[in-house]
Each structure stands twice: as C-alpha cells, then as structure tokens.
N, C-alpha and C positions, 0 to 999 in steps of 0.2 A: 834768802832772796838773792837773788842773782845779781852782775854789775849791770846787764841789762840795763834788770828791770831800776834798782838805783836810778842811773841817767835816765831812765823813760817817765821816772814821777818828779826828777828834782824837773824835767824838762818843759809836764806838763802842770808843776806848781808856775815855771818863772812864765809860759804861756795862759796861763790860770791871770797872774797879775798886770797879765798884759790889758786885758780885760775888765780886769774892778778897776782899775787904774785908772782906763779912760770913759771909767763911767764914774766912777766919784774921785779922782784927784789919790793924789797921794797926803795934804795931809790926813784925809779920811778916809783912808786904807787903812781894811781892820781883815787881819790874820784870820780870822774865822770865813769871811767874804771870798777870803783869797779858795781857804781850805773845799771847802761848797765847793768851787767853780771849775776850778780840778779835780774833786769827788776825789777826793782826798778828806781822815780821821785831823782832827786837828796834833792830835801825835803826834802824828805820820808827818804833817809838816811844818810843828817843830823841832823835830828828829834831826830833818834838809835847815829851819831858821830856825836860829833862837826868836830874836825878835826883827821887827818890820825894821829898822835898818840893817838888818843884814840883810833877811829877804831885797831891798830896792839897790844894798850896793850889789849885791850877788844876779839883779832882776838889770844894771844901771850894763855888766859886766856880759849877760848874756846879750844884750842889742846892739851892741861893740861888734860882740865873737860872731854874732849874724852878721851886721855888716860886714864885717870884714874879710868871712869866708864869702858873701856876696859877691863883693868885686873882684875878691880873687880865685872865682870858678868865673865871671864875666873873662874877665881879660884874658886866662889863661892858656900858653900860649901864643898867644900877639903880639905883638913891637910898635912900640914909635906912636904916630898918632892915631893905627886902628886898637890899638891897649889904652891911652888918653881914649878916643869915643866909647870905646866897650862900657869901660869903669862912670866915664860922667850917665852915659844911657843905664846903668845899672841905678846909679841913683834915682832918677827918674823915676826909672818903674819901681825900688822901694819906700821912693814916697808916694806912689801915686797906690800901689795892689799895699804893700802892710797892712792889716789887720790892727795892727798895733797899737802903741795911746796916740792918742788927740790929746794932750795932756793941756797943751795951748786951747783948751774948744772948753777948760773944765778947771785950769788952775795956770794961768797965762802968768801970773809972776814968779812962782814954784819952777814954771820955764825958761822967763830971762835971769833965772838965781841958771840955771841950768847952763842958756848957751853960751854962759862965755869960761866953763870948762872945753864942752863936747868944740868949741872952734876952733881954738886950737890945734889942738889933734884933729879934726877935724882934714884942718888946711894941711898938714904935718904930714899926714895919709898922703893926699893930695900932690901939693912940693912933689913928694916921691917920683909921680908919672909928669914931672914939668922942667926937664932941664932949663936951662939958658937963666941967662946977671937977671930975668925980667916973671922965672915963675915961681916965688912966690905973694908976687902980687898978684897973679894970674889965681897961684889957686885961693887963696885967699876972697879974692871978685869971686869967683867962684862958688864957693863954700857961704859967702855974703849970700849970693842968688838963691842960692837953693836956700838958706834957713825963713830967709821972704817967701818964698812958697810953699817952703810949711807949715808959716805963720799967717798966713791970706794964703789955703789951696791955688794951687790954681787948675781951670777946669780942659785945662795946656799941654798936652802934653811935651805937643811937635814946639809948642813959643818954648817951654820951660827949657828943652832941650836947644832947643838956636837957643835962647839967653846964655844956659853954660858950655856953649859953644863959640860963641865970641867970647866969654871972658877971658876963659882959656885963648884962643886965639885957632882956634879950627877955624877950617874957612864954610862957611854958607851949605856949599855942596857935600860935604865929608860927610861919608855913611848914607 
C-alpha cells in the first residue's frame, strides 16, 4: 500500500469519526461503527488506531489541523486588518459549514470539559493577529463570542461576523 493510500485511509477514518461522534457522542463511540462508516475493516481501523482513546486523540489533532490550515489559507498573503478580518470570516464560515461534530447537541457535558482546553488554544492563535496592549483581551472576547455561537448556533452569519469584528475592534464597515 502506498503512502497516499495510507493517508487517504487515515483521513477517511477520521472523517467517519466526525459522523459517528455527531450521532452517538464520545461516550458511546463504537470503533466498529467508525469502521463501517469509513468503509474499512475493523483490522484496518485497529492498524491505525489501537483504541478508542487513540482515535479520539488523533481526531482532536485532525480537527485542529483542519482549522489551522483553513485559517492559514484564508489569511495567506494578507496583512494587518485584512488578515485579521479574513481570519474572523473563516471562523464564521468554518462554524456554519463544517459538517463535523455538533457534540454539544449530543453530549453537552463533554463539550464543556473540552472547552476548558480549547479556549486557551484558540485565544492564543487569534492573539497572534492582534498586536498591541489589548490583544489578549480582544482575542479572549472574540473566542468567547465564537464559543457562544457554537453552543447556541446562530442563523445570522452577518451578525456573528459583526460581533467578532466588534470584539477585536474592527470598524463595522470593514470587509
């Protein structure tokens, strides 16, 4: 099997994990169901991920990598406020279009525990785009706005983006 096939199989398993998590949550995650969803045999899944914990750890990294590469692509070649605004627009698009885990709908308690780890990471990433003495406060505020929109999904992308822009101090007419 080639490296491309291996990578594709691994990605297929991780994408299938998102679907199964969205249906069953983390507590009831079944490796057999993930294998079925991914269209691979159980031995193939176990070759990649020896346990549920290993799969969930890899899935967390996979989601972070998808988010980070998306922000990088959205902000490539941009500077200053245009770069910041592109990152904020990506956050809105990612939350609204990503078909991944709506774990908050299935297992809110698990999500609340995970947010304690996710919020500082996301704040640190956004803060890199916010120079100045209030950068940390602006980043923290914007991430908490994004988290609230994740927990209670907004049906108004423009309002969500306006709130993020306000949190980081971009003018309303920006973009």
